[in-house]
N, C-alpha and C positions, 0 to 999 in steps of 0.2 A: 701410269697412274690413271685410275678411272675418275672421270669428271663427275661431280655431283651437279646434275642439271635440273633437279627436281624443282628448285625454288627460283629459278631464273625467269623473270617475266618475259613473255614472248615479245619480240621486237615488232615494230609496226608493220602491218601487212596491208596489201591492197584490199579494197572493199570486196573483191571477188574471192580472194584467198581467205580473208578473215572470217568470211561466212562459213567456211568449211572447218576452221580450227577453233575448238573450244578454248575459252580463256583459261590459262594455267594458274590464274590467281584466285579462282573460285575455291570454296572450301572442299568441294568434291574432288577437284583436280589435285589439290595439295595432299589429299589423303591416299593417292595412288601413284604408281609410276606413270610418267607422262605417256600419252599416246605417241605413236611414231610421227604423226603429223605435227604434234606440238613440239617434239624434240627437234625435228628438222627446222621448224620455224625458229626455235630458240638458237640453234647452232648456226644457221646460215642466213637468218633474217627474213625469210619468206618460205612459203610452201605452196605447192600445187600438185594436182594429181591428173595424169593423163591415162585414160583407159586404152590399152593396146589391143585387148581381145576380151569378149564377154559373151557368155551364153548362160543357159540355165544351170550349168554345173561348174563352170570354171571362169574366173576373171583374172586377167593379167594386167597389171598396172605399173606405171612409172611414177613413183613418188619423188618429186624433184624440187630443187631450189633453182630460182631464176637468177642468173648473173648477166646483167645487161640483157641481151636478146637470146642468151643461151640457156637452155634447160639442162641442168646436170642431174642425172638420176642419182638419188641418194639411197633409195630402196627399190629394188625390182621385186614386186610382190605377186605371188601366185595364190589365188584363193580357190579352194575346193568346197563348194556348197553341198549340203546333203541332197538326197534325191528329191525331197520336197521341203520347202521352208515351213517351219512351224507357223500356224495361223496367228500366234501371239506377236510375231514379228513381221507380219505381212506388209504393213505400212513402211517399216524400215527397209525391208527387203526390196520393195519397189523403188525406194529412193536410192538405194545402193546400186541396183541394176541400171538406174538412170545415169550413174557415173559419180555419185557423191562418195565422199570419204567414209569408210565403214565405221571407224571409231567415232568420228565426229557425229555421224547420224545417231548412233546409239546413245552417246553422251547427251546430245541435245534433247533427246526424247526421254531422258530420265533413267536410262538403264545403267547399272553398274557393270563394269567390264573386268574380266579376269582372263589372263593368258595362262593356259595350262601347258607347260612346256613338254614337247614331244622329242625335240632333237636340237642339239647345237653341233655345228660342224663347219666344214669348208668345202666349196666346190670351185673348180677352175673357172675363171671368167671365160665367157664365150665372146666371139666377135660382136654379136648383136648387143649384149649387155655392156661390154667394154665401150662400144660406141655411144650408147646412151649415157654412160658415166663419164663422158668427156674424152674418150679415147685413151683410157688408162692402159698401162702395159699389162700383158698377160700375167695373172697372179691368182692365188687362192682368194676367194671372197667368203666372208662370214655368212653362215646360213642359220636361220632360226625358224623352226617349225613348231607351231603351237595350235591348240584348239582355242578358239575365241568363245568364251562362255559369258553370256549376258544374263543379268538378273534384275527383276523389278517386281515389286509387290508380291513377294513370296514365290515367284516363278523363276526358275533357272533353267537354261537350255544352252546346248552347244550350237552356235550359229554356223560356224564354218571352221575348216582347218586351213591355216594360213602359213605360207612359207615366205620369208623375207630374206632377200639376198642384198647385202649392204655394200655401199661404196667403201673402199678401204680408208678413205679420209673421214668417214662418218662413224662406223662402228666396226670394231674388231671382235674376234671370237672371245677374247679375254673380257672386253667391255660388256658383251652380251651376257656372259655368265655372271658378271658382277651386278648387272642390272636385274636379271630375272631369276637367278638361282639355278637350281638343278632340274634335270628332267624328272617329271612326276613318276612316282613309283608305278602307277598304273600303265604308263606309256613305255617304261623302260624295257619291257619284254615284248613289245608289240612290233616285232621285226618285220612282219609282212606289211603292215600298214605303213611303217616308216619307209621301207624300200619302195612301196608303191608311190608314195608321195615324192620321194627323191627322183624316181623315174619320170614323174610328171614334170617336176622342176627342170630336169635336164632337157626334156622335150621342148618345154616352153622357153628355154634359154637359147635355143638354136636360131 
């Protein structure tokens, strides 16, 4: 059974974490599916992001919930930026490169966010990712690849292609499809782009 988490108020966060997670009770937030940061906060009571790797083209991050002193990775995210960021999002891009949460940055600055689905599937957990996820047993993990499209004041652009690999206690492949629907028609036949992104994910999971 797929949980409806859209209207669940976020639980209390620490000052540091709440600064990164937009309120899910705002009119804008209630009109769209929750951001991953919001959903983790709703599900587990708090949220944080740790940047594991970052350069001009790729960012790898651990989106985690904190349990006592232990960080449990709920989403292992791989972000592929375009060759050059659009000038319209230069301020946001600098904030994201500094380590801030992508969805929270754009939402806070008044951008509408859309996820254009490219791929739903599963990949075997690696030792690295399993360790971040609290030492889970080897198993398939749900994977969601999408283009993050942001829009504001009549301008719309694709900011990045993002792959999210989820903890099995957080999101399954069935839940992902229930939340986000089907792969976009434009992306369905883009085999080369999909395989290239999957190869990047496998490399970054090692």
